[in-house]
N, C-alpha and C positions, 0 to 999 in steps of 0.2 A: 521455474525461474533459475537461470544460471548466473553465477557470480564469479567474476574473474579473481584470480589469486592476487592478494595484496589489497583488495578493495573491501571496505566494510559494507555490510548490508544495511541499507537505509530503510527503517520502518517508521511510519508516521505514528504520532501519539494516538490517533484514533484506532489504528490497527492494534497497537500495543494494549490499549484498554479493552478492546473487544476480545483479545486473546485471554487476558487475565480475568476479566469479569464473567465471561460466559464459557466456563469449561464444560458445563452440562447443558441439559435441555433448557430452553428459554421458557420461563413461566409467563402466563398471560398477565397483562397489566390489570390491576384492580380497578373496577369502575367506581364512580362516585356513589352509585346506588348501593354498593356493597357496604357502605358505612351507615346506612339507614335501615331501621327494622322493617321486615316484611310482616305485615299484620293481617290477621284474619278479623272478621267482624267482632269476635269475642276476646281477642288477645289483648295484652296490656302493653302500653308504651314503655314499660320498665324493663323489657327483655329484648334488646336489640340483637341482631344477628351479626356476629363478627365476620370480617372479610374472609377468614379461613374456613368459614362454614358454608360459603356460597356453593361450593361444589357438592357438598353433602346434601344441602337442601334442594339443589336442582335434581339430584338423583332420586330424591324421595318425592318430588312433585308429581302430580297426576300426568303431566306430559313428558316426564323423564323416562329413563330406562330402568328405574329401580323396580323391585319386586312388589312394592306397595306404597300407598300414599299415607302420609301422616297429617292429621288435622289437629290443629292446636286446641280445638274444642274437646278432643279426647285426651288431652295431655293430663298427666297426673297433677301438674301445677294448677289446673283449673277445677279439678273434680275431687281430689283426695283429701282436702282439708275439712270439708263439711259445710253445713249451712247453719245459720243462726237466725232466730226469730226474736224480735223485741218491739216494744211500743215506745213512742216518744210523745210527751204532752208538755206544752209550755203554758203554765198558769200565769197570765199577765197580772192578775190582781195581787198575787203573792211573790212575783218575780222569781219563780222557781221552775226548774226543768226536771221532769220526772221521766226516768227511763225504766220501764218494766221489762226485765230480761225474762223471756218466756222459756225457750228450749233450744236445743241444738240437735242436729241429726247428722249421722255419718262422719263423726270427727275422725281425724287421723289417729291411729293407734300410737301411743307414745311409750307404753310400758312393755315389759317382757311378756306379760300375759295377754298381749294383744288388745288391751283396753287403755283407759286414761282416767285421770282424776281431775276433770276440768272445772275451771271457774272463769268468770268473766270480769274483766277490768275495764273501767271507763277512764278516759283522760280528755280534758278539754284543751284544744289547740287553737291559738297559742296560749300558754299558761305555765306557771311554775309546776314542775313535774310532781313533786311531793305534795303540793298544796291542794290539788284538785283531782287526785286519783280516788276512785270509788271501786269497791270490789264486792262481788257476790260470795256466797258460801260455796264450798267445794262439794261436788257430787262424786262419790267414789265408784271406781270400777265400772265405767260405762262410756260408750261412744254416742249415746243418745240421751244426754242429761236433760232434766226438767228443773228449772229454778223457780219460776213464777215469783221473782223477787224484784221489788221496786227500789231503785237508787235515786236520790234526789240531790240536785244542785240548788243551793239557795243563792239569792243575790244575782240572778241572771237577768240582765236588762235586755230591752228590745234591740239595742245596738249590738249586744253580744250575739243575739240570735241571728243577726245579719252577717257578722264577720267571723264567727267562730265555727270550728269543726269538732264534732264528737268522734273520738277514736274508740272503737269497741274491739277489744282484744280477747281472745280465748286462749287460756294457758293451762298447762298440765302441772299440778302440784306434786312435787317430790320432796319427801321429808329428809332424805339423806343427801340429796344433791340439789343443784339449783333448779328452780321451776323452769319448764320448757315452754317455749312459745309455739302455739299451734297455728293460729291465723288471726287476721284482723279485718275490719272494715271501717271506712271513714265516711261520716255523714255530715254534709253541710247543713247547719242548723237553719239556714234560710229556707230549707224545704219544709219546715214544720210551721204550720199556721197557728197563731195564738189560740188557746182554748179548744184546740181540736186534736184528738189523738190520731197519730199517724202510725200505721203498722209497717214493719220492715221484715222481709224474709230474704236474707242475702247470703251469697256464697262467700265464705271466708277466703281471704287472699294473703299472699306473702307481703311483708312490709316493703315499701318502696326502697330500692337500692340506694346506698349512699353515693354521692357523686364521686367519680374517680378522675381527677384532673390528669393523671398519667396515662389513662387509657385513650390512646389516639383514635381507636376504632369507634369510640362512642363520643364523638366530638360535641354532641349536643349536651352531654352531661357537664361539660366545662362551663357552658353558659348557665345551666341550672345551678352549678356550684357557685358561680359568681353572684347570681341574683340572690341565692339563699344567704350568702355571706353578707351581702349588702343589706338585705332585709333584717338580718340579725343585728347588724351594727346600728341600724336605724332604731330598732326596738329595744336595744340594750338598756338605754336610759329610762325606758318605760316598762320594765319587766314587771309583770303582775305579781303581787305578793299576797293576794287575798281580797276579800270584800268586807265593806263596813256599812252597816245600816244606821243612818243618822236621821234624827227628827229635829226639825227647826221650827220655832214658834216665836214670832215677834208680837209684842203687845201685852203679853201676860206680865202683870205687875210693872209695866212700863219699861221693858227691856227685852233681851234676847234669851230664850231658853233653848239650850242645846241638849238633846237627848241621845245618849250613846246606847243603842239598843243591843246590837250583837255584831259579831264578825263571822265570816264563813270562809273555809278553805285557806286559812293563813299558811304562810310558808313555815316549814319546820325549822327551828333554829337550834334545837338541842339534839344530842346524840341519840336520844330515845325516840326520835321521829316526831316529837311534839314541841310545843312552846308553852311558856307561862306568860300569857299576854295580859297587858293592861293598856289603857288608852289615855292619852293626854290631849287637852284642848288649850289653845291660845287664841286670843283676839288681838291681832297685831295691826298697826304698831302699838307696842306696849312699853311706854317710856318708864313707867314705875314698876314694871314687871310684877303686876298683881293679877294678871288674867289667867294664870296657869291653874288648871283643874286636872285631877287624875282619878281614874277609876280604881277599883280593887283589882288585885291580881287573881286571875283564874288559872289554876294549876293544870298542867299536862292536857292541853286541848288545842285543837286547831279551829274549833267552832265555839268560841266562848259567848255566853250571854251575860251582859252587864246590866242593862235596864237602869241606868243611872242618868240623872239630869243635872245640868249645871246652869246657873243663871248669871247673866251679865247685865248689870244696870247701866243702860246706855240709851241716849236719845236716838230718834230715827235719823236725824240729820248726821249725827256722828257715825252711825252704823254704816252709812253709805260709803264711808272712806276706810272702813275696816276690812280685814281679811281674817277669816276663821281658819286656823290651821289645826288639823287633827292628825295625831301620829299614834301608831301602834308599836309597842315595845315588848320585848321578851325579857322577863325579869331573871336575873342571874345573881345568886347569892355570893358575895365576896368578890365580884368583879363587875366591870362595866356592863350595863344592860345592852342587849342587841336591838338595833333598829329593824323593825319588820317592814313597815311601809307607812305611807301617809297620803293625805289629800288636802287640798287647799280650796276654800270656798270664798268668793268675793266678786266684786264687780269686774275684776281683771281676770277671772277664771274663764274656762272654755268648756263647751259641751254640757254634760249632765251637771257638773258642779255649778256652772254659771246659771243654768236653768233652775236648779234647786234654790240657789240664793235669791234669784228674782222672784220665784214663786213664794218664798218666805216673806219677802218685803211687800209683795202685792196683796197677800192674804193675811192681814193683821188679825191676830187672835186665833188663827187656825194652825193646827199642827200639820207639817208637811214632811212626810217620810220618803226617803229615797236611798237606794243602794249605790255605793261608790266603789270604784276599783282602786285599791291601794297600789302605789308604785314605789320603787326603791329610791326614787329621787323626788324630793319635795321642794319646789322653788321657794327660796327665802328661808329655808331651814337648814340647820347645820348637821342634822341627823346624828347628833351625839347626845348622850344621856349623862 
């Protein structure tokens, strides 16, 4: 192109941007498929392939020009953590879940000597973290430990078996540093039939990755993050704080007898990891404020046994308009006691609490026992001591 002297060279904006933006070789445009994981039949959805890895994965594919093929089945992520055997049994009569941890094989070495000091930890999801963790003994210096130890959850209802998940984790104990995580597995309890032992022999896995809203290459995680935050917000007011076994009987001596049997897996309220729990009962509305009963305080435990009974002299017609409120507290000397959780039973209740109340009224003279889930919010209660 020739330009006469005195005249300016006219360059369009498109030409200017092309010159500035493309000084080097043009890179191929990323495809939509690059943002989604390429999965084998045994791979996990938790490990998406980033768009920058597409070239490398193509070179390693069987049809590529690489020197060999990589199969995710042979990946260290799927084979090097080890396997774990355990049995699950749900006893419907006692509302208890028994997990017998048998043994593990081929665990990942965690110590300098090429071995590990493994133990197994159980955690019910969803649920308060400290309240429902159970732990086996530690087996020293082995990658093939044998435990043959049974851990039991009390107060597990059939509704829990339908909606809860058991997280089984294997960890390495270190006395001088923090314990190290080896691997885990999660079992939906709905897979376990009542009164039938189910055997599991599973491969340990890495924990699911936390959602990363800033990672644009994993856009699906953003949706997962939103759904998880929404679910957390919905369940925040109903956070589980433990279980309470109540016994109700109407007709004995012409009134209502409330038996506070025991609690299980209470939330820890003290710095020592325990609580000093006691239970209070009210029959509301209580104009004269004479319905309050209180159990003894059981020191340093998350699984207290009370076995105390309280009697309310009241007619059947009056009882239909009453609500029984039961609250669990942590006793603190010299300061306000901490509210652990509570439950409300009456004609306006829902679910298991309503059914327990109806069964009590229908079966006069008969003791009706049932486990109830404590929540951190009790309708109609001030949650103050």
